[in-house]
C-alpha positions in Angstrom: -2.1 68.2 35.0 0.5 71.0 34.8 -0.7 72.3 38.2 -0.1 68.9 39.8 3.4 68.8 38.4 4.2 72.2 40.1 2.7 70.9 43.4 5.0 67.8 43.0 8.0 69.8 42.4 7.2 72.1 45.3 6.8 69.2 47.6 10.1 67.7 46.5 12.1 70.9 46.7 10.6 72.8 49.5 10.5 76.6 49.4 13.8 77.0 51.3 15.6 74.7 48.9 14.4 76.6 45.9 15.5 79.9 47.3 19.0 78.6 48.0 19.7 77.2 44.6 22.8 78.7 42.8 25.5 77.9 40.3 28.4 79.7 41.8 30.5 76.7 42.5 30.8 73.0 41.7 30.0 71.7 45.1 27.2 74.2 45.6 25.6 73.3 42.3 25.8 69.6 43.0 24.2 70.2 46.4 21.4 72.2 45.0 20.8 69.7 42.2 20.5 67.0 44.9 18.1 69.1 46.9 16.0 69.4 43.8 15.6 65.6 43.5 15.3 64.6 47.2 12.5 64.8 49.7 13.5 67.2 52.4 11.7 65.3 55.1 13.7 62.1 54.5 16.7 62.0 56.8 18.6 60.0 54.2 18.4 63.0 51.9 20.4 65.2 54.2 23.5 66.6 52.5 26.8 66.0 54.2 28.2 68.5 56.6 30.7 70.9 54.9 33.4 69.4 57.1 32.7 65.9 55.9 35.4 64.8 53.4 33.3 62.3 51.7 30.8 63.0 48.8 27.7 60.9 49.0 25.3 61.1 46.1 22.5 58.6 46.0 22.0 58.2 42.2 18.9 56.2 42.9 17.2 59.4 44.1 17.5 61.0 40.7 13.9 61.5 39.5 12.3 62.5 36.2 13.0 66.2 36.6 12.8 67.6 33.1 14.9 70.8 33.3 18.6 71.5 34.1 17.9 75.2 34.3 18.2 76.3 37.9 16.7 79.6 39.1 19.0 82.5 40.0 19.4 82.8 43.8 18.2 86.4 43.5 15.1 85.5 41.4 12.1 85.5 43.8 9.9 84.0 41.2 9.9 80.2 40.6 9.8 79.6 36.9 10.6 76.0 36.2 9.6 74.6 32.9 8.9 71.1 33.8 8.6 70.1 30.2 12.4 70.5 30.0 13.3 68.7 33.2 14.2 65.1 32.3 15.9 62.2 34.0 18.9 62.4 31.6 19.5 66.1 31.9 19.5 66.0 35.7 22.1 63.2 35.7 24.3 65.1 33.3 24.1 68.3 35.4 25.2 66.4 38.6 28.1 64.7 36.8 29.2 67.9 35.1 29.1 69.7 38.4 31.3 67.0 40.0 33.8 67.3 37.2 33.9 71.1 37.3 36.0 71.0 40.5 38.5 68.5 39.1 41.6 70.8 39.1 41.2 71.9 42.7 40.4 68.4 43.9 43.4 66.7 42.2 45.8 69.5 43.2 45.1 68.6 46.9 46.8 65.3 46.1 49.9 66.8 44.5 52.1 65.3 47.2 50.6 61.8 46.7 51.3 61.0 43.1 49.9 57.5 42.9 46.7 58.6 44.6 46.4 61.6 42.3 47.0 59.4 39.2 44.2 57.1 40.2 41.8 60.0 40.9 42.8 61.6 37.6 42.0 58.4 35.8 38.5 58.4 37.4 38.0 61.9 36.3 39.0 61.0 32.8 36.5 58.2 32.7 33.8 60.5 34.1 34.7 63.2 31.5 34.4 60.6 28.7 30.8 59.7 29.8 29.9 63.4 30.4 31.1 64.3 26.9 29.3 61.3 25.3 26.1 62.8 24.0 24.6 59.4 23.6 25.3 58.3 27.2 22.4 56.6 28.9 21.0 57.5 32.3 22.5 54.3 33.8 25.9 55.2 32.3 25.7 58.7 33.8 24.6 57.3 37.2 27.5 54.8 37.1 29.9 57.5 36.2 28.7 59.6 39.1 28.9 56.7 41.5 32.4 55.7 40.3 33.8 59.3 40.5 32.2 59.8 43.9 33.9 56.5 45.1 37.2 57.6 43.6 37.2 60.9 45.4 36.2 59.4 48.7 38.8 56.7 48.3 41.6 59.2 47.5 40.7 61.2 50.6 40.6 58.1 52.8 44.0 56.9 51.4 45.6 60.3 52.1 44.2 60.4 55.6 45.3 56.9 56.4 48.8 57.5 55.0 49.1 60.7 57.0 47.9 58.9 60.2 50.4 56.0 59.7 53.4 58.2 58.8 53.2 61.5 60.7 57.0 61.9 61.1 57.5 61.3 57.4 54.8 63.8 56.4 56.2 66.4 58.8 59.8 66.0 57.5 58.6 66.0 53.9 56.7 69.3 54.5 59.7 70.8 56.2 61.8 70.0 53.2 59.1 71.4 50.9 59.1 74.6 52.9 62.9 74.9 52.7 62.7 74.4 49.0 60.4 77.3 48.7 63.2 79.6 49.8 65.7 78.2 47.3 65.8 81.2 45.0 66.2 83.7 47.8 69.2 81.8 49.1 70.8 81.3 45.7 70.4 85.0 44.9 72.6 85.8 47.9 75.4 83.5 46.6 76.0 85.0 43.2 79.5 86.3 44.2 82.2 84.0 42.9 83.7 83.9 46.4 80.6 82.0 47.5 80.8 79.4 44.8 81.6 76.6 47.2 78.6 77.4 49.4 76.4 77.7 46.3 77.5 74.4 44.9 76.7 72.7 48.3 73.3 74.2 48.8 72.3 73.7 45.1 73.1 70.0 45.6 70.9 69.9 48.7 68.1 71.6 46.9 68.4 69.2 44.0 68.1 66.3 46.3 65.1 68.0 47.9 63.5 68.6 44.6 63.8 64.9 43.6 62.0 63.9 46.8 59.2 66.5 46.2 58.9 65.4 42.6 58.5 61.7 43.7 56.0 62.8 46.4 55.0 61.0 49.5 53.3 58.2 47.6 55.2 57.9 44.3 53.9 56.2 41.2 56.9 53.9 41.4 57.1 52.2 44.8 60.9 52.0 44.3 60.9 55.7 44.9 59.0 55.6 48.1 60.6 58.0 50.6 62.5 56.6 53.6 62.1 58.5 56.8 65.7 58.3 57.8 66.9 59.6 54.5 64.5 62.5 54.6 65.5 63.3 58.1 69.2 63.3 57.2 68.6 65.6 54.2 66.4 67.9 56.3 69.1 68.1 59.0 71.7 69.0 56.3 69.4 71.7 54.9 68.8 73.1 58.3 72.5 73.1 59.1 73.6 74.5 55.7 70.9 76.2 53.8 68.9 78.3 56.2 69.2 82.1 55.9 70.9 82.6 59.2 73.3 79.8 58.5 74.1 81.2 55.0 74.8 84.6 56.7 77.3 82.9 59.0 79.0 81.1 56.1 79.2 84.2 54.0 80.8 86.0 56.9 83.4 83.2 57.3 84.2 83.3 53.6 84.6 87.1 53.7 86.9 86.8 56.6 89.1 84.2 54.8 89.1 86.3 51.7 90.2 89.4 53.5 91.9 88.1 56.6 92.3 84.7 58.2 90.9 82.4 60.9 93.0 81.4 63.9 93.0 78.0 65.6 94.8 78.1 68.9 96.6 75.0 69.9 95.0 72.9 72.7 96.3 69.9 74.6 93.3 67.9 73.7 94.4 67.9 70.1 97.5 65.8 71.1 97.2 62.0 71.0 99.5 59.0 71.2 102.1 60.9 73.3 104.4 58.8 75.4 103.7 59.0 79.1 107.1 60.3 79.9 106.4 63.3 77.7 102.8 63.9 78.7 103.3 65.7 82.0 102.0 69.2 82.8 104.0 72.2 81.7 106.6 73.6 84.1 104.3 75.8 86.2 107.0 78.3 87.0 107.8 79.2 83.4 107.1 82.7 82.3 107.5 82.0 78.6 107.2 78.7 76.7 109.3 79.8 73.8 113.1 80.1 74.5 115.9 81.2 72.2 118.3 78.6 73.8 118.2 74.8 73.9 115.5 72.9 75.7 115.6 69.2 76.7 119.3 69.1 77.7 118.6 67.3 80.9 117.9 63.5 81.4 114.3 62.6 80.7 112.7 62.1 84.1 109.2 62.3 85.6 108.5 65.3 87.9 109.2 64.5 91.6 107.7 66.2 94.6 110.1 68.7 96.3 112.7 68.2 93.5 113.5 71.1 91.2 115.4 70.2 88.0 118.3 72.6 87.3 118.4 71.3 83.7 115.8 71.6 81.1 113.8 68.3 81.1 111.4 68.0 78.2 109.0 65.7 80.0 106.0 67.7 78.6 104.7 68.3 75.1 102.4 71.3 75.4 102.7 74.8 76.9 100.3 77.7 77.1 101.6 81.1 78.2 100.7 82.1 81.8 100.8 85.5 83.4 102.0 86.3 86.9 100.6 88.4 89.7 104.0 88.8 91.3 107.3 87.0 91.3 106.0 83.8 92.8 102.2 83.8 92.3 100.3 83.2 89.1 97.6 85.6 88.1 94.3 84.2 89.4 92.3 85.0 86.3 94.0 84.1 83.0 90.9 84.2 80.8 91.1 86.0 77.6 94.6 87.4 78.1 96.4 85.3 75.5 96.2 82.1 73.5 100.0 81.9 72.7 100.8 78.2 72.9 103.5 75.8 71.8 103.8 72.1 71.1 107.4 71.0 71.6 107.3 67.8 69.5 105.3 64.7 68.7 106.8 62.2 71.1 105.6 58.7 70.6 105.3 56.2 67.7 101.7 57.2 67.2 101.9 60.8 68.4 99.7 63.2 66.4 98.3 66.7 66.7 95.0 67.4 64.9 92.4 70.1 64.7 89.1 70.4 62.9 87.6 73.5 61.3 84.7 74.5 59.1 85.5 75.8 55.7 83.2 77.3 53.1 85.5 78.8 50.5 86.2 80.9 48.6 87.6 77.9 46.7 88.9 74.5 47.5 92.5 75.8 47.9 93.6 77.6 51.0 96.7 78.5 52.9 97.9 77.2 56.3 100.4 79.2 58.4 102.0 78.5 61.8 105.1 79.6 63.7 107.8 77.1 64.3 111.3 76.8 65.6 114.0 74.2 66.6 113.8 72.9 70.2 117.5 71.9 70.5 120.5 72.5 68.4 121.5 69.5 66.2 117.9 68.2 65.9 117.0 67.0 62.5 113.3 67.8 61.8 110.5 66.4 59.8 106.8 67.0 59.8 103.9 65.8 57.6 100.3 66.6 57.5 97.2 64.9 56.3 94.0 66.7 55.2 90.9 64.7 55.9 91.4 61.2 54.4 94.1 62.0 52.0 97.7 60.6 52.0 100.2 62.4 54.3 102.2 65.2 52.6 105.6 66.2 53.9 106.2 69.8 54.8 109.5 71.1 53.3 111.9 72.7 55.8 114.9 72.6 53.5 115.1 76.3 52.7 118.0 78.4 53.9 117.8 79.6 57.5 116.3 83.1 57.5 118.5 86.0 56.4 119.1 88.7 58.9 118.0 91.4 56.4 114.5 90.2 55.5 113.5 92.2 52.4 109.8 91.6 52.3 106.9 89.9 53.9 106.7 87.4 51.1 110.4 86.5 50.7 112.0 83.4 52.2 115.4 84.9 52.7 118.8 83.4 52.4 121.8 82.7 54.6 122.5 80.3 57.5 122.5 82.6 60.5 120.6 81.3 63.5 119.9 84.9 64.4 118.0 85.8 61.3 114.7 87.6 61.4 111.5 85.7 61.3 110.6 84.1 58.0 107.7 85.8 56.3 106.7 82.7 54.4 107.8 79.6 52.6 108.8 79.9 49.0 107.0 78.1 46.2 109.1 75.9 44.0 107.9 77.8 40.9 106.2 81.1 40.4 102.5 81.1 41.1 100.1 82.7 38.7 98.9 86.2 39.4 95.3 85.0 40.1 96.4 82.2 42.3 94.0 83.0 45.1 91.0 82.7 42.8 91.7 79.6 40.7 90.9 76.0 41.4 94.2 74.9 39.9 97.1 76.3 42.1 100.5 76.8 40.5 102.2 74.5 43.0 101.5 72.9 46.4 105.2 72.6 47.2 106.2 75.3 49.6 109.9 75.5 50.8 110.2 76.8 54.3 113.4 77.9 56.0 115.4 75.5 58.1 114.4 76.0 61.7 116.8 77.3 64.3 116.7 77.5 68.1 117.1 81.3 68.4 114.5 82.3 65.8 110.8 81.9 65.1 109.9 81.2 61.5 106.5 81.0 59.9 105.6 78.0 57.8 103.4 78.3 54.8 101.5 75.3 53.5 99.1 75.4 50.5 96.1 73.2 51.2 94.3 71.7 48.2 91.0 69.8 48.0 89.5 71.5 51.0 85.9 70.4 51.2 82.8 72.3 52.1 82.1 72.1 55.8 84.2 70.1 58.3 87.9 69.5 57.6 90.5 67.9 59.8 94.3 68.5 59.6 96.5 65.9 61.3 100.2 66.4 61.9 102.6 63.5 62.5 106.1 62.3 62.0 107.0 60.2 58.9 107.0 56.5 59.8 110.1 54.4 60.0 112.6 57.3 60.6 113.6 57.5 64.3 116.3 60.1 63.5 113.8 62.8 62.9 111.9 65.0 65.4 109.1 67.4 64.9 109.9 71.1 65.1 108.3 73.2 67.9 105.0 74.5 66.4 102.5 77.2 67.4 99.0 78.3 66.7 97.4 77.5 63.3 96.1 80.1 60.8 94.1 79.5 57.7 93.4 82.1 55.0 91.7 81.9 51.7 94.2 84.2 49.9 98.0 84.4 49.8 97.5 88.2 49.9 96.7 88.1 53.6 100.2 87.0 54.7 101.0 90.3 56.5 97.8 90.2 58.4 98.6 86.7 59.6 102.2 87.7 60.6 100.9 90.7 62.5 98.6 88.5 64.5 101.3 85.9 65.2 103.7 88.5 66.5 101.2 90.7 68.2 101.6 93.7 65.8 98.9 96.3 65.7 99.2 98.9 62.9 98.1 102.5 63.2 98.3 103.9 59.7 97.3 107.5 60.7 100.5 107.8 62.7 102.7 105.5 60.7 103.3 103.4 63.7 103.2 99.8 64.9 102.5 98.7 68.4 104.0 95.3 69.5 101.8 93.6 72.1 104.0 91.2 74.1 101.0 89.5 75.8 99.4 88.3 72.6 102.4 87.9 70.3 104.9 85.1 69.9 108.3 86.0 71.3 111.3 84.3 72.9 113.1 84.6 76.3 116.4 82.9 77.2 116.0 82.4 80.9 113.3 80.7 83.0 113.1 83.7 85.3 111.9 86.1 82.6 108.2 86.6 82.8 105.3 88.9 82.1 103.5 90.7 84.9 100.6 93.2 85.1 101.0 96.8 86.3 97.9 98.9 86.9 98.9 102.6 86.7 98.9 105.7 84.6 102.1 107.0 82.9 103.5 109.7 85.3 105.1 111.8 82.5 102.2 111.7 80.1 99.6 114.4 80.5 96.0 113.1 81.1 97.3 109.5 81.0 94.6 107.0 82.1 95.1 104.3 84.7 95.1 101.1 82.8 96.5 97.6 83.2 99.7 97.0 81.3 101.8 93.9 81.0 105.5 94.4 81.4 108.5 92.1 80.7 110.8 91.6 83.7 114.1 89.8 84.5 115.9 90.7 81.3 119.7 91.1 81.6 121.6 90.7 84.8 121.6 87.5 86.9 118.9 88.1 89.5 116.7 85.0 90.0 113.0 85.5 90.2 111.5 84.6 93.5 114.8 84.1 95.4 114.2 85.0 99.0 116.7 86.5 101.4 117.5 83.0 102.8 117.8 81.5 99.3 114.7 79.5 99.9 113.2 77.8 96.9 110.1 76.6 98.6 107.7 78.6 96.4 108.7 76.4 93.4 106.9 73.5 95.0 103.6 75.3 94.9 103.0 73.9 91.4 103.8 70.8 89.3 107.0 70.1 87.3 109.1 73.2 88.3 112.3 73.6 86.4 115.2 76.1 86.9 116.2 75.9 83.3 117.0 77.2 80.8 119.3 79.6 82.5 121.1 82.6 81.0 122.7 85.7 82.5 123.8 89.3 81.7 124.2 89.9 77.9 122.8 86.5 77.1 119.6 87.0 79.1 117.7 88.5 76.3 114.1 89.0 75.2 113.3 88.7 71.5 110.2 90.0 69.7 109.3 90.7 66.1 108.0 93.8 64.3 106.5 93.8 60.8 107.6 97.1 59.3 105.2 98.5 56.6 108.2 100.2 54.9 111.9 100.4 55.0 113.2 103.3 57.0 114.1 104.7 60.4 111.7 104.2 63.4 111.7 105.8 66.8 110.8 103.7 69.8 108.6 104.4 72.8 107.3 102.1 75.6 106.2 102.2 79.3 108.7 101.0 81.8 109.2 100.6 85.6 112.3 100.6 87.7 113.1 102.0 91.1 116.9 101.8 90.4 118.6 103.5 87.6 119.0 101.0 84.8 119.8 100.8 81.1 118.0 99.2 78.2 119.1 98.3 74.6 117.2 97.4 71.4 119.0 95.9 68.4 117.9 94.6 65.1 118.9 91.0 64.9 121.4 91.5 67.8 123.6 93.6 65.6 125.7 96.5 67.0 126.1 98.7 63.9 124.9 102.2 64.5 121.7 102.0 62.5 120.8 98.6 64.1 121.2 99.5 67.8 119.7 101.9 70.4 121.2 102.1 73.9 119.0 103.8 76.4 120.9 104.9 79.6 119.8 106.0 83.0 116.1 105.1 83.1 114.4 105.6 86.4 110.6 105.7 86.7 110.2 105.8 90.5 112.4 106.7 93.5 110.2 104.5 95.7 112.4 101.5 96.6 109.9 98.8 96.7 110.7 96.4 93.9 108.4 93.6 95.1 105.3 95.9 95.2 105.3 97.4 91.8 101.8 98.7 92.2 103.1 101.4 94.5 105.7 102.6 92.0 105.1 105.0 89.1 105.3 103.9 85.4 106.8 106.3 82.9 107.2 106.2 79.2 110.5 106.6 77.3 110.4 108.0 73.7 113.7 108.0 71.7 112.5 110.8 69.5 112.1 113.2 72.5 114.4 114.8 75.0 113.9 113.9 78.7 111.7 116.9 79.5 111.2 118.8 82.8 109.4 118.3 86.1 106.7 115.7 86.1 107.0 115.3 82.3 110.5 113.8 82.6 110.9 110.4 81.0 113.4 109.5 83.7 113.8 111.0 87.2 117.4 109.8 87.6 120.0 112.2 88.7 122.1 110.9 85.8 121.4 112.2 82.3 119.0 110.2 80.2 120.6 109.4 76.9 119.7 107.5 73.7 122.7 106.4 71.6 120.4 107.0 68.6 116.9 108.2 68.2 115.8 105.6 65.7 116.3 102.0 64.5 116.6 101.2 60.8 114.0 98.6 59.9 113.5 96.7 56.7 110.1 96.3 55.2 108.7 93.0 56.5 109.5 91.0 59.6 112.4 92.4 61.8 113.8 90.6 64.8 114.4 92.8 67.8 116.7 91.7 70.6 116.4 93.4 74.0 118.8 93.3 77.0 120.0 95.4 79.9 122.3 97.7 78.0 125.9 97.4 76.8 127.0 95.8 80.1 124.2 93.3 80.2 123.0 94.5 83.6 119.4 94.2 84.9 117.0 95.9 82.5 114.0 97.8 83.8 110.6 96.2 83.3 109.3 97.3 80.0 105.9 97.1 78.2 104.6 97.1 74.6 106.9 99.0 72.2 105.6 101.4 69.7 107.6 101.9 66.5 106.9 105.2 64.7 108.2 105.8 61.2 110.4 108.9 61.0 110.8 110.6 57.6 114.2 112.0 58.6 117.1 109.5 58.5 119.1 111.4 61.1 121.0 109.0 63.4 122.0 111.6 66.0 121.8 110.6 69.7 119.3 112.4 72.0 120.2 113.7 75.4 118.3 115.2 78.3 
């Protein structure tokens, strides 16, 4: 009888099945148990392919095997005690093996909470039966059948959901992936300067975590994810919380903490301008900023072949242009300068706005911009609106800038129109020492100097409630006050710290510091400055400096038509035809001789005496003078007499003439090293100018008689320890 049982077992299992039995995994054990109770020749007994997601166990095939002890896969002997193989034990083995893989199976549904909960409940019921020592064979078979159905149902539901919502699943997985990098990103944002970025990305990650916690198939249908919401959040994460984006934002914050960001004016930022004020800028202008009145002529539209001899303010925007020669604009203006002016907000709904991205360090920042009066007698007003806040008036009630500016942060006093440029507005009360790193600024009321025609001041505005990301500032005139006009305004600067004022002023006025030589170079091309005559312009020279050993041939931009009364582009027959080569030509403002000046600004790092040097060109002996604030006291004036760089009489073809450099701290020199090749003696009335720490206004003209000045380029101011005021001769 025992022999017959072995034969029966052998026929049921088959030798191959017996040799493959093992207990190394749940699914493997279940498969082997099933093989032990099925006839191998029956196609219905074939186990599912390993790629088949469904588990199919035919509980009706469970036979009266009397042992749950399976042979080791390495045991070549078949030792099955059939006396211990029973129907009940086989069922328990199969159920137990199904349950063994519960953790891995349910974890595969972590992103499908409702499905996972239903499957977990099925496992709980199966566990209850498995742990019930008195469970019958039928109860075990039902438990196997129910658990098998639950697993298959869960897999089918998941597959159906994924097939119906591919975009949702893809977006969800993208958010989940981004969330996995959360700690790495937050670790980069521990510095207090990055708190605004950290708060923003933390909020995004918190929203992402809620979505992942709710899963794709939440237990509560009210929490079901909406594709549009997930896509919106994912886009925000991609635009704000990726490593490369965080790097960009950190760099922006560092720049605002240590420096500033500049936003050059552009005409597209103007809106609501009256048609009579919206014409192109006068094409023949060399400088948009003038130290004399503009808009003195009757407001008219530009007419073909008609040149206005009075300044007509029929335009609102100007960007500095460079000239190839007296009558031809430089063909390629790209990258040379971004100096621009807006002359006013003309129109009942006229506005200027610009948008910028801000990431901190905190919600308070500082706005700076150059400004001046367009015409004497104008009463100015200007308000700004940050994002959707109420308009805030900018205070221009401070005294006009004092001639002797005593520091970069002082507002100055006095009423002179010829004062030096204001370094900043004044706060109505003292700010705390840690103003740049606190969320509660001492005051948002900044008092800026009253604007004047002949001077450039710099406005300071404290911005509060800056938000992470995109911000928009809009300038306008207060409503219902037709007596006010906006001042002339220039490029916008934003900094995260009030300690960066000097760096802002240096950029506004084109100052470049060289600490190793205690010098400052003033770049006329990139800095704000003022002319007083429409003929004055800036033109390139490509040459070396003839009196400087090993001087390299470079392109330098020189200022011309300062002093005297020569009109740029006037031909021998007094023809003005070249003016009509462009739109809106104007032969105004017009100044001559001592009044035909050029004004620029130097930000002195310390009070003291400074020598001057600069490249120049002239083929006729000429004079040049530099004064601080147009004063004539000895320590505020240098007259340079008898400059001649080239004896080649070809003033309209400068490229053929030699450039030289004058240096007030040196004698003329000999031979090719001479600063001037004039037969008359080169003299400097003084070797230095006395500058005050901070912004100093420098006025240039053609010498004491106001004659034509030579063309001159960027001026270098070098601090001299000696306070000697002696003149220097040849």
